[in-house]
Each structure stands twice: as C-alpha cells, then as structure tokens.
C-alpha angles and dihedrals in degrees: 000000000000091000091052091049093051092047091052091046094052090045089057090049090049092052091052091048091049090052089052096047094046090059102097105151099100144340087223095093141124112211123189136172132225141163117271160273101064123194114191096187105108091214091055110030124081104139126105097268093039093056094049090058097039097052089054096046101041140043128223132204092253132021130217123247120216091255093057098260122115134234135196116284121152086358112062093195142342146203131218129193118240091252091055092234100113125048120182120195125194112211130222110251124230097030110152128210116222087263090062094249120127122257113236140172090271089064090052091050091048093048094050093046091048091052093048094044095049090046096204136109110019095349092109089069093061111025096083092050114031113083101171141350119206136179108230091185135337092287104030125075127181130203117204112198131213088216136348116293111202100196094035096124092052092049093056090081082080097055105090121189122233128190105258098205094048093051091047089055090060106047120144130187112293149133099280101088113230089007094058107194091348089241092297096140094047093046091059088080105014137053134222097193143122097216126129092268133043132201114272097169139346126198103183098217097032119036152326113233117197129189128208113264101223094198095054108145094230094061129223138268120220114274095024108153116268090209138028119197128189112196130200105235138094096169107139096218092050092047094050091047094051093046092049090052091046090241094122120055103186125017128216120262098244104074122126112265091242089059092054089049090052093048092048087064093055116103112267095004122122129187116215125195128188140151105246121214101264122006127120140167115240135195095206113207119208102235094191099052126074129282096012090055087080115085093210091052089051092049090049089056090048090058091050096065125100097218097174093056090052095048099038105032112019094038103017118203093029126124124240103249121255103198134312098314121068112248094237093057118098108249096036113144105236092191091072113101124212121254113259128229101245120146093188091059089045090057091047091054091045090057089059091054121101087229095059111122093026102059092129088068093056114053113178123238120215131185123198127189113262091208091061106062094184089066089070089064089054092046092052092047090051090049091054095045095045089051088059089064093043099262119131116215122197112201127208127185109216136177110247091245089060091049089053090052093047092051092059092073129050092219096051096045109101125230091255131028124185105212138156115223130188127198112256091218132015103268135078090255088063089064101034095052099049092041105043114013112105090238089073097054111116092041131098089249093067114037088153094081087211097167092178114164092198092055090046091053093046092051093047091048092050093049091050092055112102098190107087098212092048091047092051091051088055090050088054091054091051092051092050091050091050092051087054092051094042097202089157138033102225104210107180148331098248128238105218114225126193135163119221140176098260093174094068107010128076108203118184094212091057089049091055091049091052090050092051092238127153116262114204103155121151118246113295099014094095087072097050097146096199089072095050129086130208128198107192092180089067095060 
C-alpha cells in the first residue's frame, strides 16, 4: 500500500511539473498555488482560491485599500440619501470588457440581479437588503434598499460586474426560466469580465491561467506580469521543488512550517508573515448533534485546548483568539478574554453536561483539512487533551472538497470541524454574518448549525444600523452572546505565511510587511496581480 501511495503522489507531482514546463508563452508570469476546487464565476465562488481568480478577472464598483477602507473603482463617485435607502453610483466611462464592448449600467443591473437570483457565493450579503437595482442612464446605476445597510459600501468589493450580452450568448438549460442556467456552465471555464486579467485556459482540476488584458482601463506599469496562474496543489514536496526551480513565484499559505523554513534558505526566496485583517482558525462544534449539542460539553472542550501552543508554535506569529471576530477587524470587542487551557475547569463543566457519566457512548468525530498539514498536529493535540477529561475523539483527514460536501447536510457534518475562515469584507459584520446567521447553515463556513433566531435578529439589526459607533456596539453584543453559547472554539487569529521569489518579484504585500503597515485586505486581494512586478532577467 505504501508503494502505491508514493507512486500516486509522485505521479501528481509529475503532472504539476509537466503543466509548468509546458507553459511557454512568457517568462513574465506570477504563479501561485492554492487548494481546490476553484470556481471563477463571481455569482458562485467565495472560497480562498475562488476569490484570488475572481478579483483578477472582474472589476467591482469600489476597490479595497490595504487598511480596509475602499476607494472608487468602476464607480467614480456616489450619493446616498440620509435614510440610507437609496444609493446612486456614477460609472467610469470607456471601461472595456475583455470582449472589447463597453461596460454600462445595464451590465451592473444584470450582474446584481444574477447574483441575487442564483443565491450563491456572496449573495447572502445583499439579498436581505437590496430591493431593486435600476439603470438611470448608461453611466448611472441606482440601488434601492429594503432597509438601511450600514456596511454597504464596504461589501461592494464583492459585487463583480459581468458583461450581460456575452453571458446571454452562452445560456444552457437550467432552473432560472428565460435565463436557463444563467451562463453557469460556460463560466466554469470562461470569464465575462473587465478586470486586469482574462482567462487564457482553465483545467478544472489543475489550474486557471490568466493573461494580461492590455486595454484594461486602469493602465499598466512597466514589468507587470503578462500572465497569472493559479495552480491546484498544496503538496509540500511539489511546492518546495517548484520554488527551488523558480517555477513558482508565490506559495499558498497552508504549507507546514518546516517547509517555509526550508524555502527561506533557498537563494532569492523570502518568507513573509503577517496577521491579515480578518482570518481565524475555528474548531466548529455541531450544536445539533450529541454530545456537542450541550453547551456545558462545548465549554468543557473549550477549556481543554492549549491555545498558546497553537498560536505560538504550530502557527507562529498568530494571536490567541479573543472571541468570534479577529482582533484586527474593525468592530471586534476588545473586552472579550481568551479561553484558558484549564483541565480542572473542563472537568467541572463536563459534570454539568447531560452526557456526564455516559461519555463512552458519545465519541466525538473531527475532520481536518488534508490540504493544511499543520491541522493534523492540532487534531492530535486535541485528541490527547480531550482524553484527559474522558472524551474520545475520532479524527478523519479529509480533502477540503469533501468537507464542503459534508457541511451541506446536518447528518453528515461531524461534531468538530477544523476550518479557517476569513471575513468577506473588512468589518465585524463580514465575519458574524457568514459564520452565524442561519442563512449560512449548510455551507463550510458554518458547520455549527447554530440556527439561532436571536442571533439572526441581532445580526440583522446591527447591519441595518447606519451610525458606525452604534453598529459596532451591536457587534460587541453579538460577540458576547456567542461566547456565552460557545458554538465554536476560536483557536487563533492566524498569521498568514507565504514564501515568494524576492529576487525577481515585487509583491506589494511583502512591501507593506517590510514597512510595518497594517494589512486588512479582503480575501483574494492580496494576490492582485496587476499591482505586482516580475523581472525574469533577475532569475
């Protein structure tokens, strides 16, 4: 069996290497790796790898700054009524789609309606609030809201504009009436965007290759990469080999620490580490499945975790979590204290549980992500610590795609799921909504199956609050309530670590790290290839 495993593993490495060697278009390329699957349709994708591709292929009305604020992008300016119910955006003229056709307000209306109708990806952020979108003229679009949406402007970094006519030319059969499948099948391997890069080739289980769009409205600096390639591998041996051969410019963020240490010793390679504005590691606890349906049992588990080892040794540079919202995210409640590692308190809580005295009948199940090897260390540590309080933990290594599938059904979701989550926009609401509102149950971002009407109402009320200070106070109340319910064991606010080819690549994120500046970019935007530079002659 071991021989078969190794053969399969080296075959996978060989396929990746062949894909790299067969790329002969240009040496001006940025290649990165990520776990898979990757969906480049902006009405479907919302995962790590999805966002990396989407932000390079499509434009949004506003664009995020490194500090978490937003600036004009497709929209040059905007107005909002005092009641927050009507937003009017004035579009940049002369923006071309990759087809050469001009982007207009009709494309914005189509893209928003498509997102809301399909109800996937980032639709959950807008469906409760947007009532109607209308084109007032070719360059003016108006959003009419059902109710005020405090962080609306920040969320618009997740509304990506597609070319209406191009999508309509590629409809297949589907559930959306006259729109069929809304172009979903075609958009698996093609784009309809206006972003700085356009799809050159997609192989669904291997890579997405993007080519520079020379007519992009924002223009280009010298030495911008001609190509950007996102590859489907996180295998440590493959990654180290590609980096050593200078056939991978920026690694993924999920390599074992020993791999980063090895790559840091390679000529011209630098490892950067920073705490991004909104990513944490969660041990999600299934609140509808015994024995994690008992709050005292969940609290007992929370006391049986060695948080400092996780944050300081397994993922060095990280912060021990202080509640459900990462500490660098605006709206975090700084009064929340971290859970402590205290087995005596764990045993006290366990005695209050309805399962106490019959723990042998209720072994816990835990899934960890196969693409993140360091999670196995956490899983084994949890297994050992839980055993000390009489709780048996059964561990399963699963590909992320399988964890996504399991999360879709209450019965197949395990008691415990180790999953990283990042805020979809730079405010506490961007984490609280996707993590704990009932609308997100059945997705990988909420394996807790919380389904709590009070939490839902509190989130909706906070999001509808226009005044920032008042909205943040409401976020604080939600965080305190979640700590009380303990649906999750918040392990750490993660320090993101990546290796890159510093000798011939200029990467704006690394520059910010060197300058000691805050980095609060939404998921995907840290790999915005337009703002990178590559110097092949320096290899």
